[in-house]
C-alpha positions in Angstrom: 69.0 102.2 145.4 67.4 102.6 142.0 65.3 105.9 142.6 64.3 108.8 140.6 64.1 111.8 142.9 61.6 114.3 141.7 63.1 117.0 140.0 70.4 86.0 109.1 69.4 86.4 105.7 69.6 88.9 102.7 67.3 92.0 102.2 65.3 89.7 100.1 64.6 87.4 103.1 63.9 87.6 106.8 66.9 88.4 109.2 67.9 85.3 111.0 68.4 85.8 113.9 46.6 112.8 157.2 44.1 115.4 157.7 44.8 119.0 158.8 43.6 122.6 158.5 46.2 123.5 155.9 45.2 126.2 153.7 43.1 124.9 150.6 45.1 125.1 147.4 43.9 124.1 144.1 46.0 121.7 141.8 48.6 123.2 139.8 47.9 123.8 136.0 48.7 120.7 133.6 51.3 122.7 132.1 52.6 120.2 129.5 49.5 120.0 127.1 50.7 116.9 125.3 47.3 116.6 123.1 47.6 120.3 121.8 51.3 119.7 121.1 50.4 116.4 119.1 47.6 118.3 117.2 50.0 121.1 116.2 52.6 118.3 115.1 50.2 116.9 112.8 49.0 120.1 111.4 52.5 120.9 110.7 53.0 117.5 108.9 49.9 118.2 106.9 50.8 121.8 105.9 54.2 120.5 104.7 52.5 117.8 102.4 53.4 114.7 104.4 51.2 111.8 103.2 49.1 114.1 101.0 50.1 112.8 97.8 49.0 113.3 94.9 50.8 110.0 94.2 50.3 107.0 96.4 52.9 104.8 98.3 51.5 101.5 97.4 52.5 98.5 99.2 51.5 95.2 97.6 52.0 92.5 100.5 51.5 88.8 100.6 50.5 87.7 104.1 52.8 84.7 103.8 55.6 87.0 103.1 54.8 90.1 105.1 58.1 91.0 106.3 60.1 90.5 103.1 57.5 92.3 100.9 57.4 95.1 103.3 61.3 95.5 103.1 61.3 95.3 99.5 58.8 97.9 98.9 59.7 100.4 101.5 63.4 100.1 100.9 63.0 100.7 97.3 60.9 104.0 97.7 62.6 107.4 97.4 62.6 110.0 100.1 59.7 111.7 98.1 57.7 108.7 98.0 58.0 108.1 101.7 57.2 111.6 102.9 54.5 112.6 100.4 52.8 109.5 99.3 49.5 108.6 100.3 49.7 105.3 102.0 47.8 102.4 100.4 48.3 98.8 101.6 47.0 96.0 99.3 47.0 92.4 100.6 47.1 89.6 98.2 44.0 88.2 97.0 41.8 90.6 99.0 40.1 93.2 96.9 39.1 96.7 97.8 40.5 100.0 98.8 42.6 101.0 101.7 40.3 103.2 103.8 42.8 102.8 107.1 41.9 99.2 107.9 44.5 97.4 105.9 47.1 99.9 106.8 46.3 99.7 110.5 46.6 95.9 110.3 49.6 96.1 108.1 51.6 98.2 110.9 50.3 96.0 113.6 51.4 92.6 112.1 54.8 94.0 110.9 55.7 95.5 114.0 55.0 92.2 115.7 57.5 90.4 113.5 60.1 93.3 113.1 60.7 94.1 116.6 60.3 90.4 117.8 63.5 89.5 119.4 63.3 86.1 117.8 64.8 87.7 114.7 67.9 89.0 116.3 67.7 92.5 115.7 66.2 93.5 119.0 66.3 92.0 122.4 64.1 92.5 125.6 65.2 94.7 128.1 67.0 93.6 131.3 63.6 94.7 133.2 60.7 92.9 131.3 59.7 90.8 128.4 57.8 93.5 126.8 60.1 96.5 126.2 62.7 96.1 123.5 66.0 97.5 122.5 68.6 97.3 119.8 70.6 93.9 120.6 74.4 93.7 120.3 74.1 90.4 118.7 72.2 92.0 115.7 75.8 92.6 114.4 76.0 89.1 113.2 72.7 89.4 111.4 73.2 89.6 107.5 72.6 92.9 106.2 71.7 94.2 109.6 72.3 97.9 108.8 69.7 97.5 106.0 67.2 96.1 108.5 67.9 98.7 110.8 67.4 101.5 108.2 64.2 99.8 107.3 63.2 99.6 111.0 63.8 103.4 111.2 61.5 104.1 108.1 58.7 102.1 109.4 58.8 104.1 112.7 58.5 107.1 110.6 55.7 105.9 108.3 53.8 104.8 111.4 54.3 108.2 112.9 53.4 110.3 109.8 50.4 108.1 109.2 49.1 108.0 112.8 49.3 104.1 113.1 50.4 102.6 116.4 52.8 99.7 116.6 52.6 96.7 118.6 55.9 97.4 120.3 57.4 99.0 123.2 60.9 100.5 123.4 63.1 101.6 126.3 63.7 105.1 127.3 67.4 105.2 125.8 65.9 104.0 122.5 63.5 107.0 122.2 66.4 109.5 123.3 68.5 107.9 120.5 65.7 108.7 117.9 65.6 112.4 119.2 69.4 112.3 119.2 69.1 113.6 123.1 72.0 113.1 125.6 71.5 110.1 127.8 71.5 110.3 131.7 72.6 107.9 134.6 69.0 106.8 135.1 68.6 105.3 131.5 71.1 102.6 132.6 68.5 101.2 134.9 66.6 99.2 132.1 69.7 98.1 130.7 72.0 96.8 133.6 70.6 97.7 137.2 73.6 96.4 139.1 76.1 98.7 137.0 73.5 101.6 137.2 73.7 101.4 141.1 77.6 101.1 141.1 77.7 104.3 139.1 75.1 105.8 141.1 77.1 105.0 144.4 80.2 107.0 142.8 78.0 109.8 142.2 76.4 110.1 145.5 79.6 109.7 147.6 82.8 111.6 147.9 85.5 109.3 146.5 88.5 111.8 147.3 91.5 110.7 145.4 89.8 107.5 144.2 92.8 105.5 145.1 90.9 103.0 147.1 88.6 102.2 144.0 91.5 102.2 141.5 89.5 103.4 138.7 90.9 105.0 135.3 89.2 106.2 132.3 89.4 103.1 130.6 87.1 99.7 130.4 87.3 96.2 129.1 85.0 94.7 126.8 84.5 91.5 124.7 84.8 91.7 121.1 84.3 89.0 118.9 85.2 86.5 121.6 88.3 88.2 123.1 88.8 90.8 125.9 90.2 94.1 124.7 90.6 97.6 126.5 89.0 100.5 125.4 89.9 104.2 126.5 87.1 106.4 127.3 89.2 109.2 126.3 92.7 109.7 124.8 95.1 108.7 127.5 92.4 107.4 129.8 94.2 104.2 130.8 96.8 106.3 132.7 94.3 108.7 134.2 92.6 107.8 137.7 89.0 108.9 138.8 88.9 111.0 141.6 86.2 113.3 143.0 87.1 116.2 140.8 86.9 114.4 137.5 84.2 111.8 138.4 81.3 113.7 136.6 83.2 113.2 133.5 84.0 109.8 134.1 80.4 108.9 134.9 79.1 110.7 131.7 81.6 108.9 129.4 80.8 105.6 131.2 77.1 105.9 130.8 77.5 106.8 127.0 79.8 103.9 126.6 77.8 101.4 128.3 74.5 102.5 126.3 76.1 102.5 123.0 78.3 99.3 123.5 77.9 97.1 120.5 74.9 98.9 119.0 76.2 102.4 118.1 76.2 101.8 114.3 72.9 99.8 114.2 71.2 102.5 116.2 72.6 105.2 113.5 71.4 103.2 110.7 67.8 103.1 112.4 67.9 106.7 113.1 69.0 107.4 109.7 65.9 105.5 108.2 63.8 107.4 110.5 64.7 110.8 109.4 64.7 109.9 105.7 60.6 109.7 106.4 60.2 112.7 108.9 62.2 116.0 109.3 64.1 116.0 112.7 63.2 119.7 113.3 59.5 118.5 113.5 60.0 115.6 115.7 62.2 117.8 118.0 59.2 119.4 119.8 58.6 116.2 121.7 60.9 114.8 124.6 61.5 111.2 124.8 58.5 110.4 127.2 56.2 112.1 124.8 57.7 110.4 121.6 57.1 107.1 123.3 53.3 108.1 123.8 53.1 109.2 120.2 54.7 105.7 118.9 53.6 103.1 121.3 50.0 104.9 121.9 48.2 106.0 124.9 46.6 102.8 126.0 43.7 103.3 128.2 44.6 102.4 131.8 42.2 100.1 133.7 42.3 101.8 137.3 40.4 98.6 138.8 43.2 96.2 137.4 45.8 98.8 138.7 44.4 99.0 142.3 44.0 95.1 142.6 47.6 94.6 141.8 49.1 97.1 143.7 50.9 96.6 147.1 51.8 98.7 149.9 54.7 99.1 152.5 55.7 100.8 155.5 52.3 101.5 157.0 50.2 102.2 154.1 47.4 99.8 153.2 44.2 99.9 150.9 42.1 101.7 153.6 44.6 104.1 154.7 43.4 107.6 154.1 46.4 108.8 152.1 45.8 105.8 149.9 42.3 106.5 149.6 43.1 110.1 148.5 45.7 108.7 146.1 43.3 106.6 144.2 40.9 109.4 144.2 43.6 111.5 142.6 44.4 108.8 140.0 40.5 108.8 139.1 40.6 112.6 138.5 43.6 112.3 136.4 43.3 112.2 132.5 44.5 108.8 130.9 47.7 110.6 129.6 48.5 111.7 133.3 48.1 108.3 134.5 50.4 107.2 131.5 52.9 109.7 132.8 52.7 108.4 136.3 53.0 105.0 135.2 56.3 106.3 133.3 57.5 108.1 136.4 57.3 104.9 138.8 58.2 102.1 136.2 60.3 103.9 133.6 57.8 103.0 130.8 54.3 103.7 129.7 53.6 100.3 128.2 51.1 97.8 130.1 51.7 93.9 129.4 49.2 92.2 127.7 48.2 90.5 130.8 47.6 93.8 132.6 49.2 95.2 135.9 49.5 91.5 137.2 52.3 90.8 134.9 54.4 93.9 135.6 58.1 93.1 136.0 61.1 94.8 137.8 64.7 94.4 137.2 64.8 91.1 139.1 61.6 89.4 137.9 57.8 89.8 138.4 57.3 93.0 140.6 53.9 94.5 141.2 53.2 98.4 141.3 54.0 99.3 144.9 53.2 102.6 147.2 55.5 103.0 150.1 55.1 105.5 153.0 58.1 107.8 153.0 59.5 111.1 153.8 57.8 114.2 155.3 54.6 115.7 154.5 56.4 118.6 152.7 58.4 116.4 150.6 57.9 115.4 146.8 57.1 111.9 145.9 60.2 109.9 144.3 60.3 106.9 142.3 62.4 103.5 142.2 61.9 102.5 138.6 63.6 99.0 139.1 61.2 98.1 141.7 58.2 99.8 140.2 57.8 101.6 143.6 56.4 105.1 144.5 57.7 106.6 147.7 54.7 108.6 148.6 54.8 111.1 151.7 51.8 111.2 154.1 50.3 114.4 152.9 47.7 116.0 155.1 45.1 116.6 152.4 44.1 115.5 149.0 44.6 118.6 147.4 48.4 118.7 148.5 48.7 115.1 147.5 47.1 115.9 144.0 49.7 119.0 143.5 52.6 117.0 144.7 51.9 114.1 142.6 51.1 116.2 139.5 54.3 118.0 140.0 56.0 114.7 140.1 54.7 113.6 136.8 54.6 116.8 134.9 57.7 119.0 136.0 60.3 116.7 136.7 63.2 114.8 134.9 64.6 111.3 135.5 67.7 111.3 137.3 70.7 112.8 135.4 74.2 113.5 136.4 74.3 116.6 138.5 
């Protein structure tokens, strides 16, 4: 089960590559005030002089060579220019001053090229074709570390100057930017079958482990040949059992997420922190940073509802489902995005809307399934885009439980 319980070329060219009479209770307070946190973050940037000048960070860009020109100019800038300079984007043959329009267009166009899997630096996640992650094949792109450092600087500049990027990344990507520890749930978007196998080990008593025959050692393909890699010194001769499986799972998750991309990711993070102080960004968690970088797109509730399916007794006219959509109507857009994150693993919405949502095995619409007892909390199956929603007796309780799920819980970690 995939569920989340509540709780190339040189730097001068492009890279190749139910009703009841239960007591009435109001909804709990919306404790994580993301918008207030975001305002405070930008006030802090301003007080420290980020993007304030007095000098400018001028980017002279030829539209026909946008990626190469952006690389050359941004990579030649020093740390002070990147952090303090007032951004000014000047497109060739286009006169005028940059009052925001050219810069906004620049980041939109640049992100569409830079993070496009066509170039080989990034790849689509296993679950869909709109969230991307660092590609292991990027190791074969010429000067890949320079390009990843450049990518990090672009992310930092967009953050400082409050421009959105036309790119969505996987949750482990945002965790890497924040240098946060990874969790078992982070594997879901990368390898759902591998995630399920480790989840089985976690959820079952494996005793001595002799029936599984696992050790703290893995095999991986490196430049066309299969090699063994120990997860810890002496791991090849260390069997996995019930007592040490927690450590095994932690090391396996870390290995699988970093395999083939650790150095490239480090270059990207280095470039990011050349623009913005890590102590400032650390106020956000991975979900919040996703909302900052990728934007809080306005959710079309009508499109969402039309493209939602129901299971195990729920249907569009079921009382609980009627209440569910009433709660969604009352939610702020940010709360709706957080619910989307909780159920699907990402706040990104495909260009074609909810009809284009995908799960781990292909197209998969948003689903609400009747599950559990009326006092249970909702849970989510992110690889199936499915919300397990108990049959709550009142709309107030449904509101409370759903908000609690969205705001006060983390995705599945290793307990």
